N, C-alpha and C positions, 0 to 999 in steps of 0.2 A: 245216735247220740245228739241231743240237742247240743247249738255251738253256744262253746264259752262265752260268757260274758265278758267284755274286753273290761280290764281294771283299772280305777281310777288313781290315778299317782296325785297324793296329797304332800305337798311342802308346807311345812309348820314351819313359819315364823321366818320364810327367806330374808337374809339381807340386802343380798344384789340383786339386781334387776336383771343386769349381766347375767349371773347364773339361772334366774329363772328362764331367761333365755337361752340357752345354753341346755335346761334341761328339757323345754320344751321341743329343742330342738334330737334331740335323745330318741325320747316318746316318739315323735312322730317319724324319726328311723325305722322303730321297729312295730307300727301299725298303731300307737297309742293315742289318744286324742282328746281326753278329758282331764282337763287338770282343777285340781282345787287348791286355793290358796289360802292359809292360816295364818291371819295380821300381817301381812307382808310389813317391813320395818320401814320402809320409804313408800308405802300405798299405792296405791294400781289404779289406772293402769302406769306404768313404770315405762318410760322413751328407751330406757337403756336395755329393755328385755329385745326388743326387735329387732336391733342389729345383731345380736348375740345369739337370735333364734335362727339366723340363717336362712327365711322361708319358709320356716312354723307359726308362721302370721295367724291361721286358724286356730291352733292349740291357744296362742294367746289370749286371741278374740273371744273364743269361747271359754276362758278361765271363771271359774267362780270363787268369790271371795267369803269367806267365812272368819268370823271373830274370833272364834274356838274350835279347837280339833273335835272335841265332843259332836260340833254343829255341822262340819267338814263329813263324817262320817257314820252320820244317822241316820239313814238310808241303805246303810254298807250292811250284810251278814256277817263279813268275815274280814279282818284288818287284820294288816302286818304289819311289824312295826322294823324299822331297820337299823341298829344297833350295834355296835361293838360291845356293848357291856349289856350284861342281864339283869345289873343293877338289883341284884338280890330277888329277885323275883322268878316265882315259879311258873314259868311260861314254855309250854315247848321251843326249841331253837331250829330252826332249819336253816338249808342255805337255798341260795336262788333259783336253784333248779327243783327243790322241793315245793317252795315255795307255788312257783309257777305251776306244778301239778296240784298241788292245791287249789289255785285258782281255776284250773282249769275243767276239775272233776268235782267242784263243789256249787251246788244251787246258789243262787242270788249272786247280790255286787260284791266282788271286795274292793278293798282299799289298801293301797300301800303308801305308808308316813316314810318320811324322809324330813329330818331335822334340821335346825339353822347348821349355819358352816362352822359357825365358830366349836358350838355345844352340844349340837345334835339333841336326839329328843328329851325331854324331862319325862320324869318318873310318873306323872298325872295323864304322859301325853302315851309314853307305854302301856300304862295300865290301860288303855283302852283297846288294846290288842287282843287277839287269842292266839297269836304266835309272833317271835323275835325273829326277823329277819336279819341271818348275821353271815359276810361275805368271809371266806377263809382270806387273811391279809396275812403277809410278812408280820410277825408278833413284833418285830423292834421296827416298824414304820408302818403302823395302818390307816395312816390318814387320806383319805380318797375325797376327790371334792365332789361339791353335790349332784354333777351332769355325768359322772364318773358312776356312781351308784345307781342314777337311775338307766342308765347304757346296763349296766351288768342284770339289773331288775327285767327291763323291755326284753332285752336280749333272751332270757331264757324265756318268756313268756311269749314270744314272737317263732320261738323256735318250731312248734307244732302247730302253727296260724296259715302254714300254707303262702307265705307272703313268697314273690317271685324271686328267682335267683337270679344274681346276673348271666348272662348268656353265655357259654364254655366254645371255649374257639374250636374249631372242628379239626382237627390234626392229621395230617394224611402218614398214614403209616411208612412204617421203615422202609425204604430199599430195598430189594431184592440184592441176593449177591451178586449175582452176574452182575448189575449194574456197578455196584462199586468196585470189581475186579475189575471192569473196562475201566473206568475213572482214574483207578490206580496205576493199570498198562498204559493209558495216555499220559499220564502225568513222567511215568517213568520213563518212558519213549522220547519225551521232550528234555529231562534231565539229563539223560546218558551222555551226548554230545556235547553236554555243558561240563561234565566233568564232576558233576553231583555226585557220582558215588565211589568215585577216586578217594583213597587209598581202597586197591584191589581186595587187602585184608579187611577192612569195614563196610566193603558192599554189602554182604548181606543183613550185617545190625543197622546199615542206613536205610537198607527196603524195608527190615521189619518195624523200623520205627516209623517210617513213615505211612506203612500200612498203619498202624497203630493210631496216628493221629486223625487219619482219614475214616478209620472205622469207628473212632469214638464216639463222637458225637451222633450216631446212627441217623443219617443223612436218610432225607425220604428222595423219593425219586425224582421228583420236581428242583430240588437240590441240587441232587447227582447232576442231573443235566443241564441247569444254570451252569454249574460248575466248568462243567465239559467246555459248555458253551465259552465260556472265559478263556479254556485253555486253547479252545481252535482258535479263536481270535487271535491270544496272544503267537500262535505257532504259523499264522500267516505273516509274522512280523509287521513292519511298519506298513499301516494305511496311506495310501497317496490322493488327498481329495479332487 
């Protein structure tokens, strides 16, 4: 299967340069680099966008500006409009994961439209789309800022694109039971002459509690050896230089 074409992120009439920068940062986090701007309120380039992009300058430098939404998506075969309202239009409604699957499997270029921060997309913008992309959110508080909305869409797109995952820490296996028994026996031998297990009537319960404490974290063998080294050092008494 041919490699899916990376979708275009279209910000329609964005208001704040900071939000454009944050959207660029969100895009680059998940491997998206093509941003298009439709009639940005404060013009373009915007000096506030760069600092907010936090290093995603390449996305901003390559951003293209269009006068209308129709111009911005003229070369796109599939357009998805992000909105929480259907506005009476009979278009398929999809979640971000469904939209990502459609983008991956549909030939041609795809675009995702994001509306102005205050009002969202107009009906004329949504009319250009083939689907409405809606994020399931709390019905009592459905407000997402621009960068958050871009993150959700970009993340779903990235999930099957083979992006590098953070390296996992190599964990040592749990220590064998014999090593734990040795640790516990050493600790008990040190505590016995100190009267830790007195009174006698509580000795067994105290030993059980101590064992539970020491076995609960699932020590690996290196941790057991380290702790036993600490105990051995303590058992030697005061060190004279």
